[in-house]
N, C-alpha and C positions, 0 to 999 in steps of 0.2 A: 502492499499501499502507499503511495506517494505521503510523503511526510506531513504535508500541507490538510491531506483529505484525516490522516490522524492526528493532527492539531483542532482540526474543528468537529471531529468525535468527540475529542474532549472537552471542548466547550459545549458540546450539545448536552453531554452526559455530565454538566455538572450542575446539582443542586442549587447550589448558589445562582448560578446563571439563570435558571429554569424560573426561579423567582423574580428575575431582571424582566419584566414582562417587554419592553423595548428592545433590549438586546438579544431577547430570545427569538422574539417574533421575526427580527434579523436574520437570524440562525435560520429559520425554521423557510424563511423565504427563499434563501439560497440553496435549500437540500439539494435539488437535481439540478441546480445551475454549477458544477465544475470548475467551470472557468472564473466565477463570481467567488466561490470558495479558494480557490487558486491565487486570485487576486488580493484578499483579505489574508491569508493565511500563511503565505508562502514566507514570509518573513517579519521582522520584529520592526514597528515605526522605529526609526533611528536615532539614537540620542546622538546627537551632534554637537557641534564645538559650543554651544549654549543650552540646550536641551532639547523639548522634542517639541513638533508641530506638525499636526495633521488634519485629515480629516474626521470628525467625528462618525462613529459606526461603531458594529460589533466585528471584531477580528484581531487578530497580533498587528495589523499593520493600519489598525486605524486607533485615534484617540477615544480611550474609553475608560472607568473606574476601573478597570483589572490592570491594564497597560500602568496607570498613573501609581497605582501600589505597586508594581513590580520595581517600576523607575525608581520610587521614593524608597521601599526596600533597599535597592543600592544603594540611593546615596546616603542613606542610612548605615549601612554597612560602610562605608566611605568615611563618615563623620566618626563612627566609633574606631575606627583605625587610626584615625590622622588628629583627633581632636581630644585633648584630655575630658574636658568637660563641653561636649556637644549641645547647643542651641539653636533654635531656628525661626524666623520670624515668616508667616505666610501671606500673600495678598494674591488681589484674585479682580479681575473684571467687569464688563458687563456681558460677556457673552454666554451663551447657552450651555449649561454643566460647570459654568465657572467654579460655583460656589461649592459643586457639587465635588469637584475633584480637589480641590482644596481643602474640602471635608475628610476627604480620602487620605490626602497628604498627611493631616495631620493626625489619622487615625495610625498611622503606620508609624509615622514619627513617635509617638505616643508610646505605641505599641513595643516600640522596639527603648525604650524608657530616656528619650530625646526629648526637652523641654521644649513648648511648643508654643511661640505667642503669636495671635492668629488678628487679623485686622478684623472689626467689626461689619466693616461695610466696605463696598466696591474700592479700592484705592489705586490711583495712578505711581506706575512704577518707580516715580523720582523721590514719591513719597518711600516708598518700599528699599531704596537705597541709602536715604538717610536714617531710618530706621535701624537700619543691619549696623550702620557704626554706635549708634547711639545708644543701641539696647547692647551691643558688645557680643552678637553672636555668631555662630563661626559662618552659617550661611542665609540665604533668602530663598523662596520661591515664589514665583510670581505665574498663577494659572491666566496665562492671555496668550491669544496667536497676534496680538499687536493690531496690524490693521487689514488683516487677511478677511474675506467677506466671512458670511456668517456659517458655512458648512466646517470652517478650522475652529482647533482650540490648539494650547499650547502649554508647554512647561518650560519657563526660563528657569536658571540657577544662576544666585549671584553668591559671588564670595566674600569671606570676611569685611573686605574693603569696601565693598557695596558696588563693584561692579559684574558682568557675569562673567564667567569663570571662563579663565583663559589658561595656557599653556599646556601642562600633563593632566590637569584634573579633569576635564571629561573624558581621559581616555581611562586615567583611572575609576571614574564612576564605571563609566560603560562595563570596563573589566569585570567590578561588581554586579553589576546588572546582567550579564550575560551566566551569571552562574546560578542566577536564580531561577525559580520554578514558578509560575503565573500563581499558581495555584498551592501548592505543598511548602512554597518556602516564606511566607508574607507573615510577618506578626504586627498586630494589629489590636487595637481592640476600639471601643464604640465612642465616637464624637460626646456624645453625651458623658461617659465614665471618664474621658480624658478631662471634659471642664470639671467634670463633679471633683475628682481627685487634685486639680489644678496643676496637671500635666500640662494641657492647654487652657491658656490666660489668653485674656483679648489684649490689645495693641492700647495702651493708656493714653488718653486725652493728651496728653502734655509731647507727645510727640508729635501730632499734629501741630499743635501749636509751635514747639520749635521750629517746623517745617517751615509755616507760614514766616515766624520772624527772620528763620535765614535765607529767605527769596525776597523779601522784603530789605533786607540788607545789603544781600547782593545786587540788587538792581537800583538802590536810592546811595547806596555808600559812593564815599569816596567823587562825589561831584566837584567839579572845580568850579568855585565860586564864579567868575563870570559865567559858567552855560547853567547856573543856577536861576538867573535872572530870564534865560529862555525855556525853561522848561514848560509846559504847560500854554506856551504860548497860545497854540492851536487846537479849538474846541472840533473835533473831529470823531461823529457818530459810527460806533462799532458794534456789529453784530457779531454775536459769538456762537457758536455751536458746539457740543462735547460730541457729535454723530453717534449719539446713544450712549456714551462710553462714561468715564470715571471722571471727566473734568470739571461737571459744572459746580459741585457742590466748592470746588478749593479755587474756580475760576470766580466765581460769585462773590466768595470771600476776598480776595484780592483784589477785583476789576468793579467792583459794586457800580461803576458809572455805565457799566456794558448794556446795550438790548443783548438778549438773548432768545435763541432759536427757540419757542416751546414745543415745537414739534418733534424737537431730538433731544430734549433734554432728558426724559423719562430712560431709564432703562431699558432698552429694547435691544437682546440680542441676535433679533431676526433683521435688522437695520435696515426697515421698512423703506425707507427713501433713500437710503445712502448704501446699495448693498453692497458696495467696497469701499469702507470707510477710510481709505487713505486722503489726507489731507494736501498729499503731495497733487491728486489728478482732481480735476477740473468736476467729474461726476460728482466728487461728493460733497462740492458747491452748489449744485442747481436746485436744492431745495433753500438753502438760507438766500441764494438769488431771487425767488422768487419772491421771497419775504421781504427783498427790498425794495419791491414795488410798492409795498406798503409801510415799510418804517424808514425807507430812503436813507440806508446808512452810507458811508463813504467806503468802512474796509469791513471787510469780513474776516473773522478769524476762525480758525477748527483746531481741534486735535483729535488724534485717534482715540479709539476704545480704552487704551491703558495711557493715554497721555503723555507719552513719550517725543511724540512728533507733532509738529506744528506747521501749519500752512495758511496763506494771507491772499485774501484778493482786494484788490482797488478797483474803485469806481473810476471810469474814464466814460468820455463822452459816449462811445462806441459801445458801451458795455463794462462787465469786470472781468479784469484783468489777473489771472492768476499768476504770482511771482514762484520761479523755481527757489528752490533750497538752497541754491547758490547764490541768488540774487538776495533774497532774504538773511544768509548769511554773511555777506561783504556791506549788505546795509547797517545790519546789528553792529558788525565787527567794525566799521566807519566810527559810528556812532558814540559805541565803548570808548574807542580809542582817543576822538574829540573831546568828549567832555568828561572824561575821568582823568583824577592824577594818577599816573600810571609810574613803578618804580623803574629803575635805571634797568634793571635785568629781568622786565615783564617778559611773559612767554606766553604766547598763543596755541594751540594744535588745530590739526585739521586732519581728516585720511586720507590719503593718497590719490582718492577719485572726488578731491574736492577743487572747486575751481583754484587755479594757479595767481587769480587777480586778488586772493589773500595774501598771498606774499607780498606782494607788490604796495600792500594798505601798509602789511605788517612793517617792513622797511622804512617806509615813510615816517610813518610813528615810533620808529627804533624798537621795537615788539621782537624777539625771537619767534618763530613758527616753526612749528615741528611737527612733522610728518609721521602717521602712521598709520597703520593697512587697517582695512576696510572693517568697519565695525565699532561702534562707541564706546565698547569694552576694552579696548585697546588706547583709547583716550583716557579711558578712566583707569586702567592700568599706570600710563604715564603719571596722570595728574598726582595719584594718589600716593605716588612717592616723590613729588615735587618738595623740595628744601624748606619750602615757604611758601606757605598757601598767598602770600600779597603780592607776589608774583603772576599770580594766574589771573589774565584778561578774559579770555573767551575761549569756547570750542567750539566747531561745528562739523557737521558732513554733508554731504550733498542730498543725501535723503531725509532732508525736514527734522536736523535731529539739531540741537542747538542747545548750549548750558553756559550760562554766567555767572558761577560760584562754586565753591568746593564743598558745601554742603551735600553735593549727591556724586556721585560718580558716574552718571548716566543722564541719558539728554532728557532736558524736562521742557515740555511742551506747556505746563502752567506757566511755570515761571517767566518763559518766554510772551507770552501772553502779554504779563504784564512789563516787561522791557519793551515790546512793541507798543503797547499803549504809550509809555512815556517817548521812544524815539518819534513817533506821530506828534506826537504835541511838542515837540520840540523842532522838527524840520516841517509839519505840514503836509506837503506835498512831495510824497517820499517818490516818485515816479521821476519827478524833476531831480533829487539828490539822486537819483540811481543813474539819471542822465549826465548829472557833473562825474560822479565817481568813475563813467563811462571814459568822459573826455579827459578825465585826467591820468586815467592809469591804462587805458587802453580798451579796444572792445574786445573783452570776452564774451565766447558763445559756447555752450556747454549742449550736448546731445545723449540722451540715455537710451539703450537698446537694449530688447531681451529676448533671447530666443527661448520656447518650451518646448524640453524634448526629452527623452528617458535617460537616464542616467550614465547609458551605455554611447548614448547618441553624443551628448556631450563630452566623455572622455575622448569620443571619439573625432571629436572638432578639435577641441585644445591639441590634442596628437597632432593633427594636421596644421594645425596652425604653428606649430613649432620646428615642422616639419617644413614645411611651405614660406616663402617672404613673400608679405601682404603685399608692402609696399617697399619697391625696390631702396628706396633714398630714405629709409628707417632706420635707425637704431633701436634694437632690439633686447630689453632688460625682462629676463625670467628669473623670477621670484621663489623658482623652486630651487635657486642656487644660493638663498641666503643673502640676497643683495642687501645693502645700507644697513645691516646692522637687524634685519626684520628677521623671525622665522621663516623658514622655508613656508611658503603658500602657494597654489595653485593660482598664478595672474602673468599675465604677459604686458607689458608695457611698451607702448610704442613713441618714439620720441622723432614726429618729424620738423621739419623749418618751420621759422616764424613762432614759437613759442609751441606748435601744435600737438596735443599727446593724446592718446588711446590705450586705455585701458579694459582688459576681458579678464573674466574670470568664471567660474560655476559660484550660482548661489549657494551658498551656505544652509539657507532654510526650505528653497523651493528647488525642484526640479527643472532648473533653468539656466541661460547661461546670458550673462549681464558683457555690459559693453559699454563704455564711459568715455565721450569723445568730448575733446578741449579746443577749442579752435580760438585763434586771437586774428585781429583785421583792423588795417586803418579808419575802419566804419564799421557798425552793427553790421550792415546788410553785408559786405567783404565777410566778417566772421562766420554770417551765417552761411554763404555761399560756401567756403571752405570745409564747415563742420558737414554741410549736407552731401558734399563731393565723399568725403569720407565713411559717412553713413552708407551709400551708395555701394562702395567698394565693402564693408564690412557685410553688409547683407548678401551681395554675391557671391562672395567669398564662404559666408555659413549656409547659405540655404540656395547657392547655385546648383546643389548637386541633391 
């Protein structure tokens, strides 16, 4: 018998699963469909560099409570072997089953004798990052699939320094997970008993209040005296949407002057009017744009369901224009540099796939710009080891992740709402400010490309790119060689003339190949033409066969 059929049979025969009507019904429905059984049971959902992410449903390759228990048992084994007095804090977002998965995580941790701090309500991941260090726990776990569509959920693991796990830790946890039988090796007690015996306790409100204080301090601290007189000079109407996620109560506390999109405030894991709740995408703003016909807002702010990403749309005579993560980043970075008192040895961070324009702004203000691999956890890793936190100015990545303070080691969409509100009050028309920055530093354009395919196809494409030169006049840097002091990574970097760069890598969370194109021109149109030409070459190479 094929192994996937054997595993399916184990699930079908499990008395516990037979009591789980939703999962058991899905198993019964696939009884005579071997291809569906193979798809759902031929492998286990992969525990990657930061945790899990997958479609919810029945099977070993799906997000469900049984996979969460198995993974948590592996995390617990890792904690008991590597910490003298392990403890964990758990947060969750507004997605379907997020609370159930968080409860399952707490039950297994408690069953292994590991004290648990649980947030009472749905919580942004930057708040979790803040709590990890302030509660002095070993790890943090966030049940979230970030900006993915409603079918997905996930499980992010954070280290004791407050950023998602890096280095050898994911492999060490995976090694523990692989040793565990999904039914026989799980130690757990009920959530109610965990609370009764105080193995699980709720996070105190003092943590939330501390987070608010640190965010306000990060945004309002160290402002130059001459800049203070210009703060809040312009009064603009801002409409905010949490995209059904965790951000509303936090943003309403910090930014009470906002208008709020009522139809997307209530927590709803089906995301009915924003099927893809990603503030990088125009589709996430459609409901808010329609609402602006009534409230007549000048700006729209949005955060994703776990509130780490921030997006912004600006009203123009032609309609609302969505800014890219790079555009938001250079505006916020320039604003901070212009209005804050900076130390002589100030430092900022960006990922390698974030616009080079940030380097020019940093040089102008005598700020050292340091680069990291893709993923905000690498920024958090560098930031946590900074010798003097007063040196830190700003960090951002092109995928709409921004951080303005050291209270969190992960990107923070909530704080960015407050910072962007302050920036708008200072500049008024930020599109005019953006144009001034382009005229000053040069016209930079970025394009992102995604190619969805199965993992084997993606591996084949990366191998082909390494064998064949995509652009004859390009210098190629292969990050598998461990360049620039980074750990080995499956990334190819192409450097063309005139400041153009291309990065190509497999996604760490989805079956996709991702490419980032950066061009620079004498005019914006010139930079766009160069970027479009590079994009055509890239699509032809990857999809042509």
